[in-house]
mmCIF file of the N, C-alpha and C atoms, coordinates in Angstrom:
data_MODEL
# 
_entry.id   MODEL 
# 
loop_
_atom_site.group_PDB 
_atom_site.id 
_atom_site.type_symbol 
_atom_site.label_atom_id 
_atom_site.label_alt_id 
_atom_site.label_comp_id 
_atom_site.label_asym_id 
_atom_site.label_entity_id 
_atom_site.label_seq_id 
_atom_site.pdbx_PDB_ins_code 
_atom_site.Cartn_x 
_atom_site.Cartn_y 
_atom_site.Cartn_z 
_atom_site.occupancy 
_atom_site.B_iso_or_equiv 
_atom_site.pdbx_formal_charge 
_atom_site.auth_seq_id 
_atom_site.auth_comp_id 
_atom_site.auth_asym_id 
_atom_site.auth_atom_id 
_atom_site.pdbx_PDB_model_num 
ATOM 1   N N  . MET A 1 1  ? 0.820  -1.177 0.000   1.00 0.00 ? 1  MET A N  1 
ATOM 2   C CA . MET A 1 1  ? 0.000  0.000  0.000   1.00 0.00 ? 1  MET A CA 1 
ATOM 3   C C  . MET A 1 1  ? 0.872  1.252  0.000   1.00 0.00 ? 1  MET A C  1 
ATOM 4   N N  . LEU A 1 2  ? 0.520  2.214  -0.835  1.00 0.00 ? 2  LEU A N  1 
ATOM 5   C CA . LEU A 1 2  ? 1.288  3.464  -0.929  1.00 0.00 ? 2  LEU A CA 1 
ATOM 6   C C  . LEU A 1 2  ? 0.995  4.361  0.252   1.00 0.00 ? 2  LEU A C  1 
ATOM 7   N N  . GLU A 1 3  ? 2.017  4.993  0.687   1.00 0.00 ? 3  GLU A N  1 
ATOM 8   C CA . GLU A 1 3  ? 1.819  5.947  1.771   1.00 0.00 ? 3  GLU A CA 1 
ATOM 9   C C  . GLU A 1 3  ? 1.402  7.288  1.183   1.00 0.00 ? 3  GLU A C  1 
ATOM 10  N N  . LEU A 1 4  ? 0.598  7.996  1.902   1.00 0.00 ? 4  LEU A N  1 
ATOM 11  C CA . LEU A 1 4  ? 0.109  9.294  1.458   1.00 0.00 ? 4  LEU A CA 1 
ATOM 12  C C  . LEU A 1 4  ? 1.252  10.283 1.275   1.00 0.00 ? 4  LEU A C  1 
ATOM 13  N N  . THR A 1 5  ? 2.270  10.195 2.101   1.00 0.00 ? 5  THR A N  1 
ATOM 14  C CA . THR A 1 5  ? 3.387  11.127 1.994   1.00 0.00 ? 5  THR A CA 1 
ATOM 15  C C  . THR A 1 5  ? 4.136  10.932 0.683   1.00 0.00 ? 5  THR A C  1 
ATOM 16  N N  . ASN A 1 6  ? 4.235  9.736  0.193   1.00 0.00 ? 6  ASN A N  1 
ATOM 17  C CA . ASN A 1 6  ? 4.918  9.492  -1.067  1.00 0.00 ? 6  ASN A CA 1 
ATOM 18  C C  . ASN A 1 6  ? 4.144  10.069 -2.244  1.00 0.00 ? 6  ASN A C  1 
ATOM 19  N N  . ILE A 1 7  ? 2.839  10.033 -2.180  1.00 0.00 ? 7  ILE A N  1 
ATOM 20  C CA . ILE A 1 7  ? 2.019  10.581 -3.251  1.00 0.00 ? 7  ILE A CA 1 
ATOM 21  C C  . ILE A 1 7  ? 2.149  12.105 -3.283  1.00 0.00 ? 7  ILE A C  1 
ATOM 22  N N  . MET A 1 8  ? 2.246  12.737 -2.113  1.00 0.00 ? 8  MET A N  1 
ATOM 23  C CA . MET A 1 8  ? 2.301  14.182 -2.013  1.00 0.00 ? 8  MET A CA 1 
ATOM 24  C C  . MET A 1 8  ? 3.686  14.749 -2.325  1.00 0.00 ? 8  MET A C  1 
ATOM 25  N N  . GLU A 1 9  ? 4.674  13.880 -2.318  1.00 0.00 ? 9  GLU A N  1 
ATOM 26  C CA . GLU A 1 9  ? 6.038  14.342 -2.531  1.00 0.00 ? 9  GLU A CA 1 
ATOM 27  C C  . GLU A 1 9  ? 6.232  14.727 -4.002  1.00 0.00 ? 9  GLU A C  1 
ATOM 28  N N  . VAL A 1 10 ? 6.689  15.948 -4.209  1.00 0.00 ? 10 VAL A N  1 
ATOM 29  C CA . VAL A 1 10 ? 6.928  16.431 -5.568  1.00 0.00 ? 10 VAL A CA 1 
ATOM 30  C C  . VAL A 1 10 ? 8.385  16.835 -5.669  1.00 0.00 ? 10 VAL A C  1 
ATOM 31  N N  . LYS A 1 11 ? 9.052  16.289 -6.623  1.00 0.00 ? 11 LYS A N  1 
ATOM 32  C CA . LYS A 1 11 ? 10.453 16.648 -6.825  1.00 0.00 ? 11 LYS A CA 1 
ATOM 33  C C  . LYS A 1 11 ? 10.517 17.709 -7.919  1.00 0.00 ? 11 LYS A C  1 
ATOM 34  N N  . MET A 1 12 ? 11.165 18.776 -7.565  1.00 0.00 ? 12 MET A N  1 
ATOM 35  C CA . MET A 1 12 ? 11.275 19.880 -8.518  1.00 0.00 ? 12 MET A CA 1 
ATOM 36  C C  . MET A 1 12 ? 12.710 19.977 -8.989  1.00 0.00 ? 12 MET A C  1 
ATOM 37  N N  . THR A 1 13 ? 12.864 20.174 -10.262 1.00 0.00 ? 13 THR A N  1 
ATOM 38  C CA . THR A 1 13 ? 14.197 20.378 -10.805 1.00 0.00 ? 13 THR A CA 1 
ATOM 39  C C  . THR A 1 13 ? 14.607 21.818 -10.557 1.00 0.00 ? 13 THR A C  1 
ATOM 40  N N  . GLU A 1 14 ? 15.862 22.093 -10.751 1.00 0.00 ? 14 GLU A N  1 
ATOM 41  C CA . GLU A 1 14 ? 16.368 23.460 -10.563 1.00 0.00 ? 14 GLU A CA 1 
ATOM 42  C C  . GLU A 1 14 ? 15.687 24.413 -11.532 1.00 0.00 ? 14 GLU A C  1 
ATOM 43  N N  . GLY A 1 15 ? 15.447 23.966 -12.739 1.00 0.00 ? 15 GLY A N  1 
ATOM 44  C CA . GLY A 1 15 ? 14.748 24.790 -13.727 1.00 0.00 ? 15 GLY A CA 1 
ATOM 45  C C  . GLY A 1 15 ? 13.319 25.108 -13.319 1.00 0.00 ? 15 GLY A C  1 
ATOM 46  N N  . SER A 1 16 ? 12.654 24.132 -12.727 1.00 0.00 ? 16 SER A N  1 
ATOM 47  C CA . SER A 1 16 ? 11.280 24.359 -12.254 1.00 0.00 ? 16 SER A CA 1 
ATOM 48  C C  . SER A 1 16 ? 11.255 25.381 -11.136 1.00 0.00 ? 16 SER A C  1 
ATOM 49  N N  . LYS A 1 17 ? 12.215 25.319 -10.243 1.00 0.00 ? 17 LYS A N  1 
ATOM 50  C CA . LYS A 1 17 ? 12.293 26.276 -9.148  1.00 0.00 ? 17 LYS A CA 1 
ATOM 51  C C  . LYS A 1 17 ? 12.519 27.695 -9.686  1.00 0.00 ? 17 LYS A C  1 
ATOM 52  N N  . LYS A 1 18 ? 13.419 27.819 -10.641 1.00 0.00 ? 18 LYS A N  1 
ATOM 53  C CA . LYS A 1 18 ? 13.695 29.138 -11.229 1.00 0.00 ? 18 LYS A CA 1 
ATOM 54  C C  . LYS A 1 18 ? 12.456 29.679 -11.937 1.00 0.00 ? 18 LYS A C  1 
ATOM 55  N N  . PHE A 1 19 ? 11.754 28.789 -12.625 1.00 0.00 ? 19 PHE A N  1 
ATOM 56  C CA . PHE A 1 19 ? 10.528 29.206 -13.313 1.00 0.00 ? 19 PHE A CA 1 
ATOM 57  C C  . PHE A 1 19 ? 9.496  29.713 -12.310 1.00 0.00 ? 19 PHE A C  1 
ATOM 58  N N  . LEU A 1 20 ? 9.291  28.982 -11.238 1.00 0.00 ? 20 LEU A N  1 
ATOM 59  C CA . LEU A 1 20 ? 8.315  29.395 -10.223 1.00 0.00 ? 20 LEU A CA 1 
ATOM 60  C C  . LEU A 1 20 ? 8.713  30.715 -9.570  1.00 0.00 ? 20 LEU A C  1 
ATOM 61  N N  . TRP A 1 21 ? 9.997  30.894 -9.285  1.00 0.00 ? 21 TRP A N  1 
ATOM 62  C CA . TRP A 1 21 ? 10.453 32.174 -8.735  1.00 0.00 ? 21 TRP A CA 1 
ATOM 63  C C  . TRP A 1 21 ? 10.219 33.302 -9.739  1.00 0.00 ? 21 TRP A C  1 
ATOM 64  N N  . GLY A 1 22 ? 10.391 33.016 -11.007 1.00 0.00 ? 22 GLY A N  1 
ATOM 65  C CA . GLY A 1 22 ? 10.115 34.015 -12.037 1.00 0.00 ? 22 GLY A CA 1 
ATOM 66  C C  . GLY A 1 22 ? 8.648  34.399 -12.084 1.00 0.00 ? 22 GLY A C  1 
ATOM 67  N N  . VAL A 1 23 ? 7.793  33.411 -11.938 1.00 0.00 ? 23 VAL A N  1 
ATOM 68  C CA . VAL A 1 23 ? 6.341  33.677 -11.911 1.00 0.00 ? 23 VAL A CA 1 
ATOM 69  C C  . VAL A 1 23 ? 5.997  34.535 -10.697 1.00 0.00 ? 23 VAL A C  1 
ATOM 70  N N  . VAL A 1 24 ? 6.547  34.184 -9.550  1.00 0.00 ? 24 VAL A N  1 
ATOM 71  C CA . VAL A 1 24 ? 6.287  34.954 -8.323  1.00 0.00 ? 24 VAL A CA 1 
ATOM 72  C C  . VAL A 1 24 ? 6.788  36.387 -8.482  1.00 0.00 ? 24 VAL A C  1 
ATOM 73  N N  . ALA A 1 25 ? 7.987  36.554 -9.010  1.00 0.00 ? 25 ALA A N  1 
ATOM 74  C CA . ALA A 1 25 ? 8.547  37.895 -9.214  1.00 0.00 ? 25 ALA A CA 1 
ATOM 75  C C  . ALA A 1 25 ? 7.708  38.688 -10.207 1.00 0.00 ? 25 ALA A C  1 
ATOM 76  N N  . GLY A 1 26 ? 7.253  38.037 -11.258 1.00 0.00 ? 26 GLY A N  1 
ATOM 77  C CA . GLY A 1 26 ? 6.412  38.703 -12.251 1.00 0.00 ? 26 GLY A CA 1 
ATOM 78  C C  . GLY A 1 26 ? 5.092  39.169 -11.664 1.00 0.00 ? 26 GLY A C  1 
ATOM 79  N N  . LEU A 1 27 ? 4.483  38.327 -10.861 1.00 0.00 ? 27 LEU A N  1 
ATOM 80  C CA . LEU A 1 27 ? 3.219  38.703 -10.214 1.00 0.00 ? 27 LEU A CA 1 
ATOM 81  C C  . LEU A 1 27 ? 3.423  39.862 -9.238  1.00 0.00 ? 27 LEU A C  1 
ATOM 82  N N  . ALA A 1 28 ? 4.518  39.810 -8.497  1.00 0.00 ? 28 ALA A N  1 
ATOM 83  C CA . ALA A 1 28 ? 4.813  40.895 -7.550  1.00 0.00 ? 28 ALA A CA 1 
ATOM 84  C C  . ALA A 1 28 ? 5.056  42.196 -8.304  1.00 0.00 ? 28 ALA A C  1 
ATOM 85  N N  . ALA A 1 29 ? 5.804  42.129 -9.400  1.00 0.00 ? 29 ALA A N  1 
ATOM 86  C CA . ALA A 1 29 ? 6.074  43.332 -10.201 1.00 0.00 ? 29 ALA A CA 1 
ATOM 87  C C  . ALA A 1 29 ? 4.781  43.879 -10.798 1.00 0.00 ? 29 ALA A C  1 
ATOM 88  N N  . ALA A 1 30 ? 3.931  43.010 -11.286 1.00 0.00 ? 30 ALA A N  1 
ATOM 89  C CA . ALA A 1 30 ? 2.661  43.450 -11.867 1.00 0.00 ? 30 ALA A CA 1 
ATOM 90  C C  . ALA A 1 30 ? 1.800  44.144 -10.824 1.00 0.00 ? 30 ALA A C  1 
ATOM 91  N N  . ALA A 1 31 ? 1.805  43.628 -9.606  1.00 0.00 ? 31 ALA A N  1 
ATOM 92  C CA . ALA A 1 31 ? 1.032  44.257 -8.528  1.00 0.00 ? 31 ALA A CA 1 
ATOM 93  C C  . ALA A 1 31 ? 1.635  45.604 -8.146  1.00 0.00 ? 31 ALA A C  1 
ATOM 94  N N  . PHE A 1 32 ? 2.972  45.686 -8.106  1.00 0.00 ? 32 PHE A N  1 
ATOM 95  C CA . PHE A 1 32 ? 3.651  46.925 -7.729  1.00 0.00 ? 32 PHE A CA 1 
ATOM 96  C C  . PHE A 1 32 ? 3.443  48.020 -8.770  1.00 0.00 ? 32 PHE A C  1 
ATOM 97  N N  . ILE A 1 33 ? 3.443  47.655 -10.039 1.00 0.00 ? 33 ILE A N  1 
ATOM 98  C CA . ILE A 1 33 ? 3.280  48.628 -11.127 1.00 0.00 ? 33 ILE A CA 1 
ATOM 99  C C  . ILE A 1 33 ? 1.921  49.323 -11.046 1.00 0.00 ? 33 ILE A C  1 
ATOM 100 N N  . LYS A 1 34 ? 0.945  48.659 -10.497 1.00 0.00 ? 34 LYS A N  1 
ATOM 101 C CA . LYS A 1 34 ? -0.401 49.220 -10.408 1.00 0.00 ? 34 LYS A CA 1 
ATOM 102 C C  . LYS A 1 34 ? -0.577 50.192 -9.245  1.00 0.00 ? 34 LYS A C  1 
ATOM 103 N N  . THR A 1 35 ? 0.410  50.306 -8.361  1.00 0.00 ? 35 THR A N  1 
ATOM 104 C CA . THR A 1 35 ? 0.262  51.156 -7.180  1.00 0.00 ? 35 THR A CA 1 
ATOM 105 C C  . THR A 1 35 ? 0.486  52.626 -7.526  1.00 0.00 ? 35 THR A C  1 
ATOM 106 N N  . ASP A 1 36 ? -0.124 53.504 -6.722  1.00 0.00 ? 36 ASP A N  1 
ATOM 107 C CA . ASP A 1 36 ? 0.061  54.945 -6.909  1.00 0.00 ? 36 ASP A CA 1 
ATOM 108 C C  . ASP A 1 36 ? 1.505  55.355 -6.647  1.00 0.00 ? 36 ASP A C  1 
ATOM 109 N N  . THR A 1 37 ? 2.152  54.701 -5.720  1.00 0.00 ? 37 THR A N  1 
ATOM 110 C CA . THR A 1 37 ? 3.547  55.010 -5.408  1.00 0.00 ? 37 THR A CA 1 
ATOM 111 C C  . THR A 1 37 ? 4.426  54.818 -6.636  1.00 0.00 ? 37 THR A C  1 
ATOM 112 N N  . PHE A 1 38 ? 4.226  53.708 -7.321  1.00 0.00 ? 38 PHE A N  1 
ATOM 113 C CA . PHE A 1 38 ? 5.013  53.449 -8.526  1.00 0.00 ? 38 PHE A CA 1 
ATOM 114 C C  . PHE A 1 38 ? 4.710  54.483 -9.597  1.00 0.00 ? 38 PHE A C  1 
ATOM 115 N N  . LYS A 1 39 ? 3.432  54.772 -9.801  1.00 0.00 ? 39 LYS A N  1 
ATOM 116 C CA . LYS A 1 39 ? 3.042  55.724 -10.846 1.00 0.00 ? 39 LYS A CA 1 
ATOM 117 C C  . LYS A 1 39 ? 3.610  57.107 -10.569 1.00 0.00 ? 39 LYS A C  1 
ATOM 118 N N  . LYS A 1 40 ? 3.550  57.556 -9.320  1.00 0.00 ? 40 LYS A N  1 
ATOM 119 C CA . LYS A 1 40 ? 4.106  58.869 -8.965  1.00 0.00 ? 40 LYS A CA 1 
ATOM 120 C C  . LYS A 1 40 ? 5.617  58.881 -9.132  1.00 0.00 ? 40 LYS A C  1 
ATOM 121 N N  . GLY A 1 41 ? 6.258  57.813 -8.720  1.00 0.00 ? 41 GLY A N  1 
ATOM 122 C CA . GLY A 1 41 ? 7.710  57.713 -8.868  1.00 0.00 ? 41 GLY A CA 1 
ATOM 123 C C  . GLY A 1 41 ? 8.124  57.718 -10.331 1.00 0.00 ? 41 GLY A C  1 
ATOM 124 N N  . ALA A 1 42 ? 7.406  56.966 -11.142 1.00 0.00 ? 42 ALA A N  1 
ATOM 125 C CA . ALA A 1 42 ? 7.720  56.918 -12.573 1.00 0.00 ? 42 ALA A CA 1 
ATOM 126 C C  . ALA A 1 42 ? 7.506  58.283 -13.211 1.00 0.00 ? 42 ALA A C  1 
ATOM 127 N N  . ALA A 1 43 ? 6.445  58.985 -12.812 1.00 0.00 ? 43 ALA A N  1 
ATOM 128 C CA . ALA A 1 43 ? 6.178  60.319 -13.353 1.00 0.00 ? 43 ALA A CA 1 
ATOM 129 C C  . ALA A 1 43 ? 7.295  61.287 -12.988 1.00 0.00 ? 43 ALA A C  1 
ATOM 130 N N  . LYS A 1 44 ? 7.798  61.201 -11.751 1.00 0.00 ? 44 LYS A N  1 
ATOM 131 C CA . LYS A 1 44 ? 8.901  62.077 -11.334 1.00 0.00 ? 44 LYS A CA 1 
ATOM 132 C C  . LYS A 1 44 ? 10.169 61.777 -12.120 1.00 0.00 ? 44 LYS A C  1 
ATOM 133 N N  . ILE A 1 45 ? 10.440 60.503 -12.340 1.00 0.00 ? 45 ILE A N  1 
ATOM 134 C CA . ILE A 1 45 ? 11.634 60.121 -13.095 1.00 0.00 ? 45 ILE A CA 1 
ATOM 135 C C  . ILE A 1 45 ? 11.546 60.615 -14.536 1.00 0.00 ? 45 ILE A C  1 
ATOM 136 N N  . ILE A 1 46 ? 10.387 60.450 -15.143 1.00 0.00 ? 46 ILE A N  1 
ATOM 137 C CA . ILE A 1 46 ? 10.206 60.905 -16.525 1.00 0.00 ? 46 ILE A CA 1 
ATOM 138 C C  . ILE A 1 46 ? 10.301 62.423 -16.599 1.00 0.00 ? 46 ILE A C  1 
ATOM 139 N N  . ALA A 1 47 ? 9.688  63.126 -15.646 1.00 0.00 ? 47 ALA A N  1 
ATOM 140 C CA . ALA A 1 47 ? 9.756  64.594 -15.628 1.00 0.00 ? 47 ALA A CA 1 
ATOM 141 C C  . ALA A 1 47 ? 11.197 65.052 -15.452 1.00 0.00 ? 47 ALA A C  1 
ATOM 142 N N  . GLY A 1 48 ? 11.933 64.376 -14.584 1.00 0.00 ? 48 GLY A N  1 
ATOM 143 C CA . GLY A 1 48 ? 13.349 64.707 -14.399 1.00 0.00 ? 48 GLY A CA 1 
ATOM 144 C C  . GLY A 1 48 ? 14.155 64.478 -15.657 1.00 0.00 ? 48 GLY A C  1 
ATOM 145 N N  . GLY A 1 49 ? 13.876 63.393 -16.348 1.00 0.00 ? 49 GLY A N  1 
ATOM 146 C CA . GLY A 1 49 ? 14.578 63.098 -17.604 1.00 0.00 ? 49 GLY A CA 1 
ATOM 147 C C  . GLY A 1 49 ? 14.275 64.136 -18.672 1.00 0.00 ? 49 GLY A C  1 
ATOM 148 N N  . LEU A 1 50 ? 13.025 64.548 -18.760 1.00 0.00 ? 50 LEU A N  1 
ATOM 149 C CA . LEU A 1 50 ? 12.656 65.578 -19.745 1.00 0.00 ? 50 LEU A CA 1 
ATOM 150 C C  . LEU A 1 50 ? 13.310 66.914 -19.409 1.00 0.00 ? 50 LEU A C  1 
ATOM 151 N N  . GLN A 1 51 ? 13.373 67.251 -18.117 1.00 0.00 ? 51 GLN A N  1 
ATOM 152 C CA . GLN A 1 51 ? 14.028 68.494 -17.701 1.00 0.00 ? 51 GLN A CA 1 
ATOM 153 C C  . GLN A 1 51 ? 15.516 68.438 -18.022 1.00 0.00 ? 51 GLN A C  1 
ATOM 154 N N  . LEU A 1 52 ? 16.134 67.298 -17.775 1.00 0.00 ? 52 LEU A N  1 
ATOM 155 C CA . LEU A 1 52 ? 17.549 67.118 -18.089 1.00 0.00 ? 52 LEU A CA 1 
ATOM 156 C C  . LEU A 1 52 ? 17.792 67.283 -19.581 1.00 0.00 ? 52 LEU A C  1 
ATOM 157 N N  . LYS A 1 53 ? 16.907 66.713 -20.393 1.00 0.00 ? 53 LYS A N  1 
ATOM 158 C CA . LYS A 1 53 ? 17.034 66.847 -21.851 1.00 0.00 ? 53 LYS A CA 1 
ATOM 159 C C  . LYS A 1 53 ? 16.945 68.309 -22.266 1.00 0.00 ? 53 LYS A C  1 
ATOM 160 N N  . ASP A 1 54 ? 15.980 69.036 -21.709 1.00 0.00 ? 54 ASP A N  1 
ATOM 161 C CA . ASP A 1 54 ? 15.817 70.448 -22.049 1.00 0.00 ? 54 ASP A CA 1 
ATOM 162 C C  . ASP A 1 54 ? 17.026 71.265 -21.614 1.00 0.00 ? 54 ASP A C  1 
ATOM 163 N N  . ASP A 1 55 ? 17.544 70.986 -20.420 1.00 0.00 ? 55 ASP A N  1 
ATOM 164 C CA . ASP A 1 55 ? 18.720 71.705 -19.932 1.00 0.00 ? 55 ASP A CA 1 
ATOM 165 C C  . ASP A 1 55 ? 19.934 71.431 -20.812 1.00 0.00 ? 55 ASP A C  1 
ATOM 166 N N  . ALA A 1 56 ? 20.114 70.178 -21.200 1.00 0.00 ? 56 ALA A N  1 
ATOM 167 C CA . ALA A 1 56 ? 21.247 69.817 -22.059 1.00 0.00 ? 56 ALA A CA 1 
ATOM 168 C C  . ALA A 1 56 ? 21.120 70.484 -23.423 1.00 0.00 ? 56 ALA A C  1 
ATOM 169 N N  . LYS A 1 57 ? 19.911 70.507 -23.961 1.00 0.00 ? 57 LYS A N  1 
ATOM 170 C CA . LYS A 1 57 ? 19.693 71.141 -25.262 1.00 0.00 ? 57 LYS A CA 1 
ATOM 171 C C  . LYS A 1 57 ? 20.036 72.627 -25.191 1.00 0.00 ? 57 LYS A C  1 
ATOM 172 N N  . GLU A 1 58 ? 19.600 73.290 -24.127 1.00 0.00 ? 58 GLU A N  1 
ATOM 173 C CA . GLU A 1 58 ? 19.881 74.716 -23.945 1.00 0.00 ? 58 GLU A CA 1 
ATOM 174 C C  . GLU A 1 58 ? 21.387 74.954 -23.797 1.00 0.00 ? 58 GLU A C  1 
ATOM 175 N N  . TYR A 1 59 ? 22.056 74.099 -23.021 1.00 0.00 ? 59 TYR A N  1 
ATOM 176 C CA . TYR A 1 59 ? 23.493 74.222 -22.807 1.00 0.00 ? 59 TYR A CA 1 
ATOM 177 C C  . TYR A 1 59 ? 24.261 74.068 -24.126 1.00 0.00 ? 59 TYR A C  1 
ATOM 178 N N  . PHE A 1 60 ? 23.928 73.055 -24.909 1.00 0.00 ? 60 PHE A N  1 
ATOM 179 C CA . PHE A 1 60 ? 24.633 72.829 -26.160 1.00 0.00 ? 60 PHE A CA 1 
ATOM 180 C C  . PHE A 1 60 ? 24.312 73.906 -27.195 1.00 0.00 ? 60 PHE A C  1 
ATOM 181 N N  . GLU A 1 61 ? 23.133 74.480 -27.117 1.00 0.00 ? 61 GLU A N  1 
ATOM 182 C CA . GLU A 1 61 ? 22.797 75.597 -28.008 1.00 0.00 ? 61 GLU A CA 1 
ATOM 183 C C  . GLU A 1 61 ? 23.671 76.808 -27.671 1.00 0.00 ? 61 GLU A C  1 
ATOM 184 N N  . THR A 1 62 ? 23.903 77.039 -26.395 1.00 0.00 ? 62 THR A N  1 
ATOM 185 C CA . THR A 1 62 ? 24.781 78.130 -25.970 1.00 0.00 ? 62 THR A CA 1 
ATOM 186 C C  . THR A 1 62 ? 26.206 77.893 -26.460 1.00 0.00 ? 62 THR A C  1 
ATOM 187 N N  . ILE A 1 63 ? 26.684 76.669 -26.337 1.00 0.00 ? 63 ILE A N  1 
ATOM 188 C CA . ILE A 1 63 ? 28.024 76.341 -26.823 1.00 0.00 ? 63 ILE A CA 1 
ATOM 189 C C  . ILE A 1 63 ? 28.117 76.576 -28.331 1.00 0.00 ? 63 ILE A C  1 
ATOM 190 N N  . LYS A 1 64 ? 27.088 76.172 -29.063 1.00 0.00 ? 64 LYS A N  1 
ATOM 191 C CA . LYS A 1 64 ? 27.066 76.348 -30.517 1.00 0.00 ? 64 LYS A CA 1 
ATOM 192 C C  . LYS A 1 64 ? 27.120 77.833 -30.870 1.00 0.00 ? 64 LYS A C  1 
ATOM 193 N N  . GLU A 1 65 ? 26.325 78.644 -30.161 1.00 0.00 ? 65 GLU A N  1 
ATOM 194 C CA . GLU A 1 65 ? 26.319 80.080 -30.432 1.00 0.00 ? 65 GLU A CA 1 
ATOM 195 C C  . GLU A 1 65 ? 27.682 80.699 -30.128 1.00 0.00 ? 65 GLU A C  1 
ATOM 196 N N  . ASP A 1 66 ? 28.304 80.286 -29.026 1.00 0.00 ? 66 ASP A N  1 
ATOM 197 C CA . ASP A 1 66 ? 29.632 80.792 -28.684 1.00 0.00 ? 66 ASP A CA 1 
ATOM 198 C C  . ASP A 1 66 ? 30.657 80.404 -29.752 1.00 0.00 ? 66 ASP A C  1 
ATOM 199 N N  . ALA A 1 67 ? 30.583 79.187 -30.231 1.00 0.00 ? 67 ALA A N  1 
ATOM 200 C CA . ALA A 1 67 ? 31.513 78.731 -31.273 1.00 0.00 ? 67 ALA A CA 1 
ATOM 201 C C  . ALA A 1 67 ? 31.301 79.514 -32.567 1.00 0.00 ? 67 ALA A C  1 
ATOM 202 N N  . GLU A 1 68 ? 30.053 79.800 -32.907 1.00 0.00 ? 68 GLU A N  1 
ATOM 203 C CA . GLU A 1 68 ? 29.774 80.590 -34.104 1.00 0.00 ? 68 GLU A CA 1 
ATOM 204 C C  . GLU A 1 68 ? 30.314 82.010 -33.953 1.00 0.00 ? 68 GLU A C  1 
ATOM 205 N N  . ASP A 1 69 ? 30.203 82.587 -32.747 1.00 0.00 ? 69 ASP A N  1 
ATOM 206 C CA . ASP A 1 69 ? 30.744 83.921 -32.491 1.00 0.00 ? 69 ASP A CA 1 
ATOM 207 C C  . ASP A 1 69 ? 32.255 83.940 -32.634 1.00 0.00 ? 69 ASP A C  1 
ATOM 208 N N  . VAL A 1 70 ? 32.923 82.923 -32.080 1.00 0.00 ? 70 VAL A N  1 
ATOM 209 C CA . VAL A 1 70 ? 34.380 82.840 -32.188 1.00 0.00 ? 70 VAL A CA 1 
ATOM 210 C C  . VAL A 1 70 ? 34.789 82.706 -33.649 1.00 0.00 ? 70 VAL A C  1 
ATOM 211 N N  . LYS A 1 71 ? 34.073 81.896 -34.400 1.00 0.00 ? 71 LYS A N  1 
ATOM 212 C CA . LYS A 1 71 ? 34.391 81.718 -35.820 1.00 0.00 ? 71 LYS A CA 1 
ATOM 213 C C  . LYS A 1 71 ? 34.196 83.027 -36.578 1.00 0.00 ? 71 LYS A C  1 
ATOM 214 N N  . ALA A 1 72 ? 33.117 83.736 -36.295 1.00 0.00 ? 72 ALA A N  1 
ATOM 215 C CA . ALA A 1 72 ? 32.857 85.004 -36.969 1.00 0.00 ? 72 ALA A CA 1 
ATOM 216 C C  . ALA A 1 72 ? 33.963 86.021 -36.636 1.00 0.00 ? 72 ALA A C  1 
ATOM 217 N N  . GLU A 1 73 ? 34.395 86.052 -35.388 1.00 0.00 ? 73 GLU A N  1 
ATOM 218 C CA . GLU A 1 73 ? 35.477 86.957 -34.997 1.00 0.00 ? 73 GLU A CA 1 
ATOM 219 C C  . GLU A 1 73 ? 36.770 86.603 -35.706 1.00 0.00 ? 73 GLU A C  1 
ATOM 220 N N  . ASN A 1 74 ? 37.089 85.315 -35.787 1.00 0.00 ? 74 ASN A N  1 
ATOM 221 C CA . ASN A 1 74 ? 38.305 84.873 -36.472 1.00 0.00 ? 74 ASN A CA 1 
ATOM 222 C C  . ASN A 1 74 ? 38.242 85.194 -37.965 1.00 0.00 ? 74 ASN A C  1 
ATOM 223 N N  . ASP A 1 75 ? 37.060 85.015 -38.571 1.00 0.00 ? 75 ASP A N  1 
ATOM 224 C CA . ASP A 1 75 ? 36.909 85.355 -39.991 1.00 0.00 ? 75 ASP A CA 1 
ATOM 225 C C  . ASP A 1 75 ? 37.079 86.845 -40.211 1.00 0.00 ? 75 ASP A C  1 
ATOM 226 N N  . ALA A 1 76 ? 36.557 87.670 -39.301 1.00 0.00 ? 76 ALA A N  1 
ATOM 227 C CA . ALA A 1 76 ? 36.686 89.131 -39.411 1.00 0.00 ? 76 ALA A CA 1 
ATOM 228 C C  . ALA A 1 76 ? 38.145 89.554 -39.258 1.00 0.00 ? 76 ALA A C  1 
ATOM 229 N N  . LYS A 1 77 ? 38.879 88.921 -38.337 1.00 0.00 ? 77 LYS A N  1 
ATOM 230 C CA . LYS A 1 77 ? 40.292 89.233 -38.156 1.00 0.00 ? 77 LYS A CA 1 
ATOM 231 C C  . LYS A 1 77 ? 41.113 88.820 -39.371 1.00 0.00 ? 77 LYS A C  1 
ATOM 232 N N  . ALA A 1 78 ? 40.711 87.693 -39.967 1.00 0.00 ? 78 ALA A N  1 
ATOM 233 C CA . ALA A 1 78 ? 41.443 87.197 -41.140 1.00 0.00 ? 78 ALA A CA 1 
ATOM 234 C C  . ALA A 1 78 ? 41.259 88.130 -42.323 1.00 0.00 ? 78 ALA A C  1 
ATOM 235 N N  . LYS A 1 79 ? 40.115 88.769 -42.473 1.00 0.00 ? 79 LYS A N  1 
ATOM 236 C CA . LYS A 1 79 ? 39.858 89.684 -43.587 1.00 0.00 ? 79 LYS A CA 1 
ATOM 237 C C  . LYS A 1 79 ? 40.534 91.023 -43.359 1.00 0.00 ? 79 LYS A C  1 
ATOM 238 N N  . ALA A 1 80 ? 40.793 91.378 -42.125 1.00 0.00 ? 80 ALA A N  1 
ATOM 239 C CA . ALA A 1 80 ? 41.364 92.705 -41.825 1.00 0.00 ? 80 ALA A CA 1 
ATOM 240 C C  . ALA A 1 80 ? 42.837 92.767 -42.038 1.00 0.00 ? 80 ALA A C  1 
# 
């Protein structure tokens, strides 16, 4: 006669364990993404990234204008 404990015993391979941990992590991430905390945090990160992009664009535009001024001055000196 089979013992009940032998029937209930399940052997899991290392791959099965990793898969189950992946499922658990995925479910936890899906639940976390739906929270207001995550949404507010993501909005702040995106807003910060957009501000950084705008600041960098403004900075490089200033550098470009300065370089054009230097070139114009050098061209004027060369003609004189």
